[in-house]
C-alpha positions in Angstrom: 5.4 -20.1 1.4 4.8 -21.6 4.9 7.2 -24.8 3.9 9.9 -22.6 2.2 13.2 -22.6 4.4 13.9 -19.1 6.1 16.8 -17.1 5.0 18.7 -15.4 7.9 18.4 -11.9 5.5 14.7 -11.9 6.8 15.7 -12.9 10.6 15.0 -9.8 13.6 17.6 -7.4 13.2 19.1 -5.0 16.2 16.0 -2.4 17.1 16.5 0.7 15.8 14.6 3.4 18.0 15.2 7.0 16.6 12.7 9.5 15.5 12.7 9.8 11.3 14.5 13.1 11.1 17.4 11.5 12.9 17.4 9.0 10.5 19.7 9.0 7.3 17.9 10.1 4.2 15.4 7.6 3.0 15.6 5.9 -0.4 13.1 4.0 -2.3 14.5 1.2 -4.5 12.1 -0.9 -7.0 12.2 -4.4 -5.8 13.9 -5.9 -8.8 15.3 -9.4 -9.7 13.9 -12.7 -9.3 15.9 -13.2 -6.1 15.0 -9.9 -4.9 11.4 -10.3 -5.0 11.5 -13.5 -3.1 13.3 -12.0 -0.6 10.5 -9.0 -0.2 8.0 -11.8 -0.6 9.7 -13.6 2.5 9.6 -10.5 4.6 5.9 -10.1 4.1 5.1 -13.8 4.7 6.8 -13.0 8.0 6.2 -10.1 9.1 2.9 -8.8 7.4 -0.2 -9.7 9.5 -2.1 -11.6 6.4 1.3 -13.1 5.1 2.2 -13.2 1.5 -0.4 -13.5 -1.3 0.2 -13.4 -5.0 -1.3 -9.6 -6.0 -2.9 -9.6 -9.1 -2.5 -6.8 -11.7 0.6 -4.3 -12.5 2.4 -3.5 -9.4 5.5 -2.1 -8.3 7.3 -3.2 -4.9 10.0 -1.0 -3.0 12.5 -1.6 -0.8 13.0 1.5 1.6 16.1 1.9 3.0 17.7 4.4 6.3 -14.5 2.5 -4.4 -15.1 4.3 -7.1 -17.8 6.8 -6.5 -15.4 8.6 -4.4 -13.4 9.5 -7.5 -16.7 10.9 -9.3 -16.4 8.3 -12.4 -19.4 6.6 -14.0 -19.7 3.0 -14.5 -18.0 3.3 -17.8 -15.4 5.4 -16.9 -14.6 3.8 -14.4 -14.2 0.4 -16.4 -11.9 2.6 -19.1 -9.7 4.3 -16.1 -9.3 1.9 -13.3 -5.7 1.0 -14.4 -5.1 4.7 -13.4 -5.4 3.7 -9.5 -2.8 2.1 -8.0 -3.5 0.1 -5.1 -1.0 0.3 -2.1 -1.6 -3.5 -1.2 0.9 -3.8 1.3 2.8 -1.5 3.7 5.1 -3.1 6.0 7.9 -1.4 8.5 9.9 -4.4 9.9 8.9 -5.0 13.6 12.0 -4.3 15.2 12.5 -0.5 13.3 10.9 2.1 16.0 11.0 5.4 14.5 8.6 8.3 15.2 6.7 9.5 11.6 8.4 7.1 9.7 5.6 5.6 8.2 4.2 8.9 7.1 7.4 10.1 5.8 7.5 6.8 3.7 4.0 7.2 2.5 5.0 10.9 1.3 8.2 9.6 -0.9 6.1 6.8 -2.4 3.8 9.3 -3.4 6.2 11.6 -4.7 8.4 8.9 -6.6 5.7 6.3 -7.7 4.2 8.2 -10.4 7.3 8.8 -12.7 8.6 4.9 -11.8 5.1 4.0 -12.9 5.5 5.7 -16.2 8.9 4.5 -16.7 7.7 0.8 -16.3 4.1 0.9 -18.0 3.9 3.9 -20.2 1.3 6.2 -18.4 1.1 7.9 -15.1 -1.4 7.0 -12.6 -4.1 9.1 -11.2 -4.5 8.1 -7.9 -3.3 6.0 -5.1 -5.8 3.9 -2.7 -5.6 1.6 0.4 -7.7 -0.3 2.3 -7.2 -0.1 6.3 -9.0 -2.5 8.5 -10.0 -0.7 11.2 -10.2 -2.6 14.2 -6.3 -3.3 13.8 -5.4 0.4 12.7 -6.6 3.7 12.5 -5.0 5.2 9.7 -3.2 7.8 11.4 0.2 7.3 9.2 -2.1 7.9 5.8 -3.7 11.2 7.4 -0.4 12.5 8.3 0.7 11.8 4.6 -2.0 13.6 3.5 -4.1 11.0 2.2 -7.8 11.4 2.4 -10.2 9.4 4.3 -13.1 8.9 2.1 -15.3 5.9 4.3 -15.5 2.6 4.4 -15.7 -0.1 1.7 -19.0 -0.1 0.1 -18.7 -4.4 0.1 -20.3 -6.7 2.0 -16.6 -7.8 3.4 -16.2 -11.1 1.0 -13.3 -9.6 -0.9 -12.4 -10.4 -4.6 -12.6 -14.1 -4.6 -15.1 -14.7 -1.0 -17.9 -16.4 -1.2 -21.1 -14.3 -2.4 -23.3 -13.6 0.1 -20.7 -14.0 3.0 -18.5 -12.1 4.8 -15.1 -13.5 4.7 -12.9 -10.4 4.9 -13.2 -7.4 7.4 -14.7 -4.0 6.2 -12.2 -1.5 5.8 -11.5 2.2 6.0 -11.0 3.7 2.5 -7.7 6.0 2.0 -7.3 8.2 -1.2 -4.0 10.0 -2.4 -4.8 12.1 -5.6 -1.9 12.9 -8.0 -2.2 16.4 -9.3 -5.0 18.9 -9.1 -8.2 19.3 -10.4 -9.1 15.8 -9.3 -12.9 15.1 -8.2 -13.1 13.2 -4.7 -16.5 13.2 -3.1 -16.6 11.9 0.2 -19.4 9.0 0.3 -21.5 9.1 3.8 
């Protein structure tokens, strides 16, 4: 991605300074065709701090216009149900958009729409959204404001999925969860 020609569509735009209630109604649109996907990848590459990386597994990506013990699953149940947990791997508001409460508004909108979109695409409904937030970079305020639950920090050694064993290669992160539906056990781990 680093050597790819940058397209004008991803160049910085005129700043937007307005509180979320003053913006037009927000719309979520799934990223679709290949050209659309390449454009999304370029925005992530240019403006999201870790850049673009191919993400594994089932996923939905959207355009927005205008740890397992927390769940209470046994190891066997976790293996059986892990596909029902959707990871919010990337969340980006372009740097020229400054709109108070926009991030939490987008997260709330996504939490309402994603289960139906996931059902339509993959044939089943997820149970839970999860995300991992670098605590040295971000406080997670937008997740808290969107009613996500802070359940602690990653219980790993900070090596990531593909990092070398026994060596910290990524920062330890705060874990945030958003359950879809009631009757879902989430116990805080301290």
